[in-house]
C-alpha positions, 0 to 999 in steps of 0.5 A: 671450329668449322671442322668441329661443326662439320663433324657434328653435322656429319654424325647426325643420322642421315635418315632422320635428317632427311625426314625432318628436312622433307617434312619441314619443306612441305609443311603445311601441305595445304594450301601450299607449302610455306617454303614455296610461299616464302620463296615466291614472296622473296622473288617478288620482293614482298618478304619484308616482315621479320616473321616471314624471314624467320619462317623462310629460315625455319623451313629452309635451314634443314634442307641446307643442313641435309645438303651439307650432310650429303656433301660431307658424306660424299667427300669423306674418304672411304674407311678401311 
């Protein structure tokens, strides 16, 4: 199951994944990115509402998937 999931993530085009992850990491830009706000709330112990936790995941998961995708790309053996 994990191999299938990693294979699926590995097939996602890197450019699109980077654009989506970058956009969600900084959106909305003004007054401050949601990801920064939610991480600050988490650090201060104020992240208690379900909508805030969902919002943190919504903005952070694409970055985690991008990191996993890059890790897969680096660890993949060179193709002949």
